[in-house]
C-alpha positions in Angstrom: -107.5 56.0 23.0 -108.3 54.6 19.6 -109.5 56.1 16.3 -111.1 54.5 13.3 -109.5 54.6 9.8 -111.9 54.0 6.9 -113.0 50.3 7.2 -113.7 50.6 10.9 -110.2 49.3 11.8 -109.1 50.7 15.1 -105.6 51.9 15.9 -104.1 53.6 19.0 -103.8 57.3 18.7 -100.0 57.1 19.4 -99.8 54.9 16.3 -100.7 58.0 14.2 -98.6 60.6 16.0 -94.9 60.2 16.3 -92.0 62.6 15.6 -94.0 65.2 13.9 -95.5 62.6 11.5 -98.9 61.1 11.2 -98.2 57.5 10.2 -100.3 54.8 8.8 -99.7 52.0 6.2 -102.1 53.9 3.8 -101.5 57.4 5.1 -98.4 59.6 5.7 -98.5 63.3 6.2 -95.6 65.5 7.3 -96.3 68.7 9.0 -94.3 71.6 10.3 -94.6 72.6 13.9 -94.1 76.2 13.0 -97.2 76.3 10.9 -99.4 74.2 13.1 -100.1 75.6 16.5 -102.0 72.5 17.9 -99.8 70.3 20.1 -100.3 66.6 20.3 -102.4 67.1 23.4 -104.7 69.6 21.6 -105.0 67.2 18.7 -105.8 64.4 21.1 -108.5 66.4 22.8 -109.9 67.2 19.4 -109.9 63.5 18.6 -111.9 62.9 21.7 -114.5 65.4 20.5 -114.9 63.3 17.4 -115.6 60.3 19.5 -112.3 58.7 18.5 -113.5 58.3 15.0 -111.5 60.2 12.3 -110.7 59.5 8.7 -107.8 60.9 6.6 -109.8 64.0 5.7 -110.6 64.9 9.3 -106.9 64.7 10.3 -105.9 66.6 7.2 -108.3 69.4 8.2 -107.0 69.3 11.7 -103.4 69.8 10.7 -104.2 72.6 8.2 -106.3 74.4 10.7 -109.5 74.0 8.7 -112.9 73.2 10.2 -113.4 69.5 10.6 -115.1 68.0 7.6 -114.0 70.6 5.0 -111.7 68.1 3.2 -113.4 65.0 4.4 -116.2 65.0 1.8 -113.8 65.7 -1.1 -111.4 63.0 0.1 -114.2 60.5 0.4 -115.2 61.2 -3.1 -111.7 60.9 -4.5 -110.8 57.8 -2.5 -113.7 55.6 -3.4 -111.1 53.2 -5.0 -109.5 52.9 -1.6 -112.6 51.0 -0.4 -113.1 49.0 -3.5 -111.1 46.2 -5.0 -109.5 46.2 -8.3 -112.5 44.9 -10.2 -114.6 47.9 -9.1 -112.8 50.5 -11.2 -115.1 52.2 -13.6 -116.0 49.8 -16.5 -116.0 52.7 -18.9 -112.5 53.8 -18.0 -110.1 51.5 -16.3 -107.7 54.4 -15.9 -110.2 56.3 -13.7 -108.9 55.8 -10.1 -111.4 58.3 -8.8 -114.3 56.0 -9.4 -116.0 58.6 -11.6 -115.2 61.4 -9.2 -111.8 63.0 -9.9 -110.1 66.4 -10.1 -106.8 65.4 -11.6 -105.8 64.0 -15.0 -102.3 62.7 -15.6 -101.3 62.3 -19.2 -98.6 59.6 -19.4 -96.4 58.4 -22.3 -96.3 59.5 -25.9 -98.2 58.5 -29.0 -99.0 55.8 -29.9 -98.7 54.7 -26.2 -100.4 57.7 -24.6 -102.9 57.3 -21.8 -104.8 59.6 -19.4 -105.2 58.6 -15.8 -107.9 60.2 -13.5 -107.3 60.5 -9.8 -108.1 62.6 -6.8 -105.6 65.3 -5.8 -106.1 64.7 -2.1 -104.9 61.1 -2.4 -102.0 62.1 -4.6 -100.9 64.8 -2.3 -101.2 62.7 0.8 -99.1 59.9 -0.6 -96.4 61.7 -2.7 -94.2 64.7 -2.0 -93.8 65.1 -5.8 -97.6 65.6 -6.3 -97.8 67.9 -3.3 -95.4 70.2 -5.2 -96.9 69.6 -8.7 -100.4 70.4 -7.5 -99.5 73.4 -5.4 -100.7 76.8 -6.4 -97.3 77.7 -7.7 -97.0 74.8 -10.1 -100.5 73.5 -10.8 -102.0 73.8 -14.3 -105.8 73.6 -14.6 -108.3 73.1 -17.4 -112.0 73.4 -16.5 -111.2 73.1 -12.8 -109.3 69.9 -13.5 -105.6 69.6 -12.6 -103.5 68.6 -15.6 -100.1 66.8 -15.3 -98.1 65.7 -18.3 -95.5 62.9 -17.9 -94.3 61.9 -21.4 -91.2 60.1 -20.0 -93.2 57.5 -18.0 -94.7 54.4 -19.5 -98.5 54.0 -18.9 -98.0 50.4 -17.7 -95.5 51.7 -15.1 -97.7 54.6 -14.0 -100.7 52.3 -13.6 -98.6 50.3 -11.1 -97.6 53.5 -9.2 -101.1 54.9 -9.0 -102.4 51.5 -7.7 -99.7 51.6 -5.1 -100.6 55.2 -4.1 -104.2 54.3 -3.7 -104.2 50.9 -2.0 -100.6 50.1 -1.3 -100.6 47.2 -3.7 -97.6 46.3 -5.8 -98.6 44.2 -8.8 -95.8 43.3 -11.1 -97.3 40.5 -13.1 -96.1 40.1 -16.7 -93.6 42.9 -16.5 -90.5 42.5 -18.5 -87.1 43.7 -17.4 -87.2 47.0 -19.2 -90.5 47.9 -17.6 -89.2 47.1 -14.1 -86.2 49.3 -14.8 -88.7 52.0 -15.8 -90.6 51.4 -12.6 -87.4 52.1 -10.6 -86.8 55.3 -12.6 -90.4 56.6 -12.2 -90.5 55.8 -8.5 -87.4 57.9 -8.0 -88.9 60.7 -10.1 -92.1 60.6 -7.9 -89.9 60.5 -4.8 -91.4 57.1 -3.6 -88.5 55.6 -1.7 -90.8 53.2 0.0 -91.9 51.9 -3.3 -88.3 51.5 -4.5 -87.6 49.4 -1.4 -90.6 47.2 -2.1 -89.8 46.3 -5.7 -88.5 42.7 -5.8 -85.7 41.9 -8.1 -85.7 38.4 -9.6 -82.1 37.4 -10.1 -82.9 34.0 -11.5 -82.1 32.7 -15.0 -85.4 33.8 -16.4 -84.9 37.5 -15.5 -82.0 39.0 -17.5 -82.2 42.5 -16.1 -81.8 45.4 -18.6 -81.6 43.2 -21.7 -82.0 46.1 -24.0 -79.8 48.5 -22.0 -76.2 49.3 -22.5 -74.0 48.6 -19.4 -72.3 51.9 -19.0 -75.3 54.2 -19.2 -77.1 51.9 -16.7 -74.0 52.2 -14.4 -74.0 55.9 -14.6 -77.7 56.2 -13.8 -78.0 53.9 -10.9 -74.7 55.0 -9.2 -75.9 58.6 -9.1 -79.1 57.8 -7.2 -78.6 56.8 -3.6 -81.8 54.9 -3.2 -80.9 52.4 -6.0 -78.7 50.3 -3.8 -80.7 47.2 -4.6 -80.1 47.8 -8.3 -76.4 48.2 -7.7 -76.2 44.9 -6.0 -78.2 43.3 -8.8 -75.9 44.8 -11.4 -72.8 43.5 -9.6 -74.4 40.0 -9.6 -75.1 40.3 -13.3 -71.5 41.2 -14.0 -70.3 38.3 -11.8 -72.3 35.9 -13.9 -71.4 37.6 -17.2 -68.3 39.7 -16.9 -68.2 40.4 -20.6 -71.3 42.6 -20.2 -68.9 45.1 -18.6 -65.4 44.2 -19.8 -66.4 44.1 -23.5 -68.7 47.1 -23.4 -67.9 49.3 -26.5 -68.1 52.5 -24.4 -66.1 51.2 -21.5 -63.8 54.3 -21.9 -66.7 56.6 -20.9 -67.2 54.9 -17.5 -66.4 57.4 -14.7 -63.4 56.4 -12.5 -65.4 56.9 -9.3 -68.1 54.4 -10.5 -65.4 51.8 -11.5 -63.7 52.4 -8.1 -67.0 51.9 -6.2 -67.9 48.8 -8.2 -64.6 47.1 -7.6 -64.6 48.0 -3.9 -68.1 47.2 -2.9 -71.3 45.3 -3.7 -69.8 41.8 -3.2 -68.1 42.2 -6.6 -66.8 38.7 -7.3 -64.7 39.4 -10.4 -61.4 37.5 -10.2 -58.4 39.7 -9.6 -56.8 38.6 -12.9 -59.9 39.8 -14.7 -59.9 43.0 -12.6 -56.4 43.7 -13.7 -57.4 43.2 -17.4 -60.4 45.5 -16.9 -58.4 48.3 -15.2 -55.6 48.1 -17.8 -58.1 48.2 -20.7 -59.9 51.2 -19.1 -56.7 53.0 -18.5 -55.6 52.6 -22.1 -59.0 53.9 -23.3 -58.4 57.0 -21.2 -55.1 57.6 -23.1 -55.6 56.8 -26.8 -52.0 57.8 -27.6 -50.8 54.6 -25.8 -50.5 51.7 -28.2 -50.8 48.3 -26.4 -49.4 46.5 -29.4 -46.1 48.5 -29.0 -45.8 48.0 -25.3 -42.2 46.9 -25.5 -41.3 50.2 -27.2 -43.0 52.5 -24.6 -40.7 55.1 -23.1 -40.8 55.7 -19.4 -43.1 58.7 -19.8 -45.8 56.4 -21.3 -45.7 54.1 -18.3 -45.8 57.1 -15.9 -48.9 58.4 -17.7 -50.7 55.1 -17.4 -49.6 54.8 -13.8 -51.0 58.2 -12.9 -54.3 57.3 -14.7 -54.7 54.1 -12.7 -53.2 55.4 -9.4 -56.5 55.0 -7.5 -57.5 51.7 -9.0 -54.4 49.6 -8.8 -54.5 49.3 -4.9 -57.8 47.4 -5.4 -56.0 44.5 -7.0 -55.1 41.6 -4.7 -52.0 40.3 -6.5 -51.8 37.4 -4.0 -54.8 35.9 -5.8 -53.2 36.1 -9.3 -51.6 32.9 -10.5 -48.0 32.5 -11.3 -48.5 32.3 -15.0 -50.8 35.3 -15.1 -48.3 37.4 -13.1 -45.7 36.6 -15.8 -47.9 37.2 -18.8 -50.1 40.1 -17.6 -48.4 41.9 -14.7 -44.7 41.9 -15.5 -45.1 43.7 -18.8 -46.6 46.7 -16.9 -44.1 46.5 -14.0 -43.2 50.2 -14.4 -46.7 51.5 -13.7 -46.7 49.9 -10.2 -46.0 52.4 -7.4 -44.0 51.6 -4.3 -47.2 51.3 -2.3 -48.6 48.7 -4.8 -45.3 46.9 -4.9 -45.5 46.3 -1.2 -47.2 43.0 -1.8 -45.9 39.6 -1.2 -46.7 38.0 -4.5 -45.3 41.0 -6.5 -42.1 41.0 -4.4 -41.7 37.4 -5.2 -41.7 38.0 -8.9 -40.5 41.5 -9.3 -37.7 41.8 -6.7 -34.9 39.8 -5.1 -37.3 38.8 -2.4 -37.3 35.3 -3.9 -34.3 33.3 -2.6 -31.6 32.7 -5.2 -31.8 29.3 -6.8 -35.3 28.7 -5.7 -37.2 26.2 -7.9 -40.6 26.5 -6.3 -43.4 26.9 -8.8 -42.7 27.1 -12.5 -46.1 26.6 -14.1 -49.6 27.1 -12.7 -52.8 28.8 -13.9 -54.4 28.5 -10.4 -51.8 29.3 -7.7 -48.8 31.4 -7.1 -45.9 31.2 -4.6 -48.0 32.5 -1.8 -50.3 29.5 -2.1 -47.2 27.3 -2.4 -45.8 28.6 0.8 -49.0 27.4 2.6 -48.7 24.0 1.0 -45.1 23.7 2.1 -46.0 24.6 5.7 -48.7 21.9 5.7 -46.6 19.3 3.9 -43.2 19.4 5.5 -41.3 20.2 8.6 -42.9 23.6 9.2 -46.0 22.4 11.1 -44.9 24.1 14.3 -43.9 27.4 12.7 -46.2 30.3 12.1 -46.6 31.5 8.6 -47.5 35.1 7.7 -50.5 34.8 5.4 -49.3 37.6 3.3 -45.6 36.7 3.0 -44.3 33.6 1.2 -41.9 31.7 3.5 -38.3 32.1 2.6 -37.7 28.4 3.0 -40.0 27.7 0.1 -37.1 26.4 -1.9 -37.2 23.2 0.2 -39.9 21.9 -2.2 -40.8 22.4 -5.8 -44.1 21.6 -7.6 -43.8 19.9 -10.9 -47.0 20.2 -13.0 -47.9 16.7 -14.3 -51.6 17.3 -15.3 -53.8 20.2 -16.3 -57.4 19.3 -17.1 -57.9 22.0 -19.7 -54.8 21.0 -21.6 -54.5 17.2 -21.1 -58.2 16.2 -20.8 -59.7 13.6 -18.5 -58.5 10.5 -20.5 -54.9 11.3 -19.8 -55.3 11.6 -16.1 -54.5 8.0 -15.2 -51.4 7.9 -17.5 -50.0 11.1 -16.2 -50.8 10.9 -12.5 -50.7 7.2 -11.5 -48.0 6.4 -8.8 -46.1 9.7 -9.3 -45.0 10.0 -5.7 -46.2 12.7 -3.3 -49.0 14.5 -5.1 -50.9 17.8 -4.7 -54.1 18.3 -6.6 -55.9 21.7 -6.9 -59.3 22.5 -8.4 -61.0 25.8 -9.0 -64.7 25.8 -8.3 -66.6 27.2 -11.3 -68.1 30.6 -10.8 -66.3 31.3 -7.5 -62.9 32.6 -6.3 -62.3 29.4 -4.4 -59.8 26.6 -4.6 -60.1 23.1 -3.1 -57.8 20.2 -3.2 -55.7 17.8 -1.2 -52.2 16.3 -0.7 -51.3 12.6 -0.6 -47.7 11.7 0.4 -48.0 8.4 -1.4 -49.4 9.6 -4.6 -52.5 8.8 -6.6 -53.4 5.2 -7.6 -55.7 5.0 -10.6 -56.4 1.2 -10.3 -57.1 -1.2 -7.5 -54.4 -3.6 -8.6 -51.6 -1.2 -8.0 -53.1 -0.1 -4.7 -53.5 -3.6 -3.3 -49.7 -4.3 -3.3 -49.0 -1.3 -1.1 -48.4 -1.9 2.6 -47.8 0.2 5.7 -49.8 3.2 4.5 -50.6 5.9 7.0 -52.8 8.8 6.3 -51.4 11.0 9.0 -50.0 13.5 6.5 -52.9 13.5 4.2 -54.8 16.8 4.1 -57.5 18.6 2.2 -57.7 22.3 2.0 -59.9 25.2 1.0 -58.8 28.6 -0.3 -61.6 31.3 -0.3 -59.8 34.2 -1.9 -62.4 36.6 -0.3 -60.9 35.7 3.1 -57.4 36.2 4.3 -56.6 32.9 5.9 -57.0 29.6 4.1 -58.3 26.5 5.8 -57.0 23.0 5.8 -57.7 19.9 7.7 -55.8 16.6 8.2 -57.5 13.5 7.1 -57.3 10.7 9.7 -59.0 7.4 9.2 -62.2 6.7 11.0 -64.3 3.6 11.4 -66.0 4.2 8.0 -62.8 4.8 6.1 -60.9 2.4 3.9 -57.6 2.8 2.0 -59.5 2.8 -1.2 -61.4 5.9 0.0 -58.1 7.8 0.5 -56.0 6.5 -2.3 -58.0 5.0 -5.2 -58.4 7.7 -7.8 -60.0 6.1 -10.8 -62.0 9.1 -12.0 -59.8 11.9 -10.6 -57.8 12.8 -7.5 -59.3 11.3 -4.3 -58.5 12.4 -0.8 -60.9 10.6 1.4 -63.5 13.3 2.2 -62.9 15.1 -1.1 -63.2 13.6 -4.6 -62.5 15.5 -7.8 -64.4 13.6 -10.5 -62.7 14.8 -13.7 -64.8 12.6 -16.0 -67.8 14.9 -15.4 -65.9 18.1 -14.3 -67.5 17.7 -10.9 -66.3 17.6 -7.3 -67.9 16.2 -4.2 -67.1 16.3 -0.5 -68.2 15.2 2.9 -69.9 18.2 4.6 -68.1 17.5 7.9 -65.1 19.5 6.7 -66.6 21.9 4.1 -70.1 22.7 5.3 -69.1 26.1 6.7 -68.2 27.2 3.2 -70.9 25.8 1.1 -74.3 24.2 1.5 -73.9 21.8 -1.4 -72.1 18.5 -1.5 -71.4 18.8 -5.3 -69.7 21.6 -7.3 -68.6 22.1 -10.8 -64.8 22.2 -11.6 -63.5 24.9 -13.9 -59.9 23.8 -13.9 -57.8 21.1 -12.1 -54.0 20.9 -11.8 -52.0 18.1 -10.3 -48.4 18.5 -9.1 -45.7 16.1 -8.1 -44.1 17.5 -4.9 -40.3 17.2 -5.0 -38.1 17.8 -2.1 -35.1 20.0 -2.9 -31.8 19.8 -1.1 -31.4 23.2 0.5 -27.6 23.2 0.2 -27.6 21.8 -3.3 -30.7 23.0 -5.3 -29.7 20.8 -8.2 -30.1 17.7 -6.1 -33.7 16.8 -5.4 -35.8 13.7 -4.6 -39.4 12.7 -3.9 -40.6 13.9 -0.6 -40.5 10.8 1.6 -43.9 9.9 3.0 -44.6 9.1 6.6 -44.4 5.3 6.4 -44.2 3.1 9.5 -46.0 0.3 11.2 -48.5 2.5 13.1 -51.4 2.1 10.6 -53.3 -0.3 12.8 -52.7 1.8 15.9 -53.9 4.9 14.2 -57.0 3.1 12.9 -57.9 1.9 16.4 -57.2 5.4 17.8 -59.8 7.0 15.5 -62.3 4.2 15.9 -62.3 5.2 19.6 -63.5 8.6 18.6 -60.2 10.4 19.3 -58.8 12.9 16.9 -55.3 13.3 15.6 -53.4 16.2 17.2 -52.8 17.7 13.8 -56.5 18.0 13.0 -58.0 21.4 12.6 -61.7 22.3 12.5 
């Protein structure tokens, strides 16, 4: 059985009737079984009597128990625009959506931007629950038999888009600025048009700085209170990821509700680094307690720390201290040690710095803006004799004192031009780079060190790359990834050891001259679709082996040097893989 809707387009009857709804892309009416006695079979038989041809008005009459055709004529008059294109709106009044036949005037905006829109009540009621209520006998206001609705809080340009959507299902957003799209979201929520909200595209590109004239905190309060604004919440999180200062330096940050800050930090792919999260939470907590003076932190009594700790009790567990670098722990976390609860203290990185969890006499890691002892424990496992031991991803290994990491180069401090001088032939070397705009670290280890010119590299003999590796830390994931770097038929020693422009580890190059990194996708493709990335910071460490029984006695970690180079090369040329390799 089929029926015709307007332009003689045929649809199955079951397409219209489902779960007490009559459904169509241009028509949606909810009805209550208690008020309508006709069952689906009765309605179906009635459809038969119409010869399978019904328009919206016929169905509307059927549901309301009116004689067929009562509403049809009026609806046909009011929905002329439904059968015309945009250019056929009355030339005299482009805001007349009734095509000259209307029974509703909606006054939108305020002077000097005040406009009247003319429409048909049947169309409005059939498309919007808001208008069904506004035009009901209980709420409707009439002048000369015309329904009058005033909406001073809605912009005319926004309402024009909404009315067009109600009539023909078209969403036309050409030439709208960010404030107007924000207003469209707000008005769509007011008119209870969830389907329209879902249809609004959000351009997150560089040319669309959303809410340019809006303050961050009022926007947060607004969109987090409305459930249907999930798309806006995601977009806002992306905006803060790109420009954290929009939130962290907001003048009214102290007025932000705790529940919203909690949700923002917990959900929506919020990519703010955990050091920045700590700074944000501390700043917010101090704003909640104006009596606490940050400048006199060293003079705080225990009661002040307890007060701040109670204020931040729900937020501190959202900090992953394992991601915070060694230097930031010392400069940012330790001064507030007393606000940390036992539950928060049950964290490997904090235990390392705040308790006796760290073995006595351990040298380990003394200076880094990128990593902490948890990262160092992974490096030690990969570098030394711990290959066959399991390492808890959360707990630094207690044998970490076997090695120490001496910082020899930091790009932000030393600059590219000092790289060769500071890093050439320094023995076993670990290089780490932070990818700009991401919470990701990449790098590699070379047991022979870095060679910044071909001449020094040519005199070397007996090299094996069996213990070379490259790694990837994605701080959003619990377990880091590393892979050994065996030679293959396309590799040369220059590829693995020559580091003229920055650290080179075969399939990974850190080109400090241009603050750029590149890699071969065979190892990194599962983490990124690009072969090039920008480097925010790079640190290079000399890896020194510490005598476990005498921490004061140390030496360079001895690389794996033997005469198996040619054997290894032929092994990988045959397509076999080293037993240490991981995919």
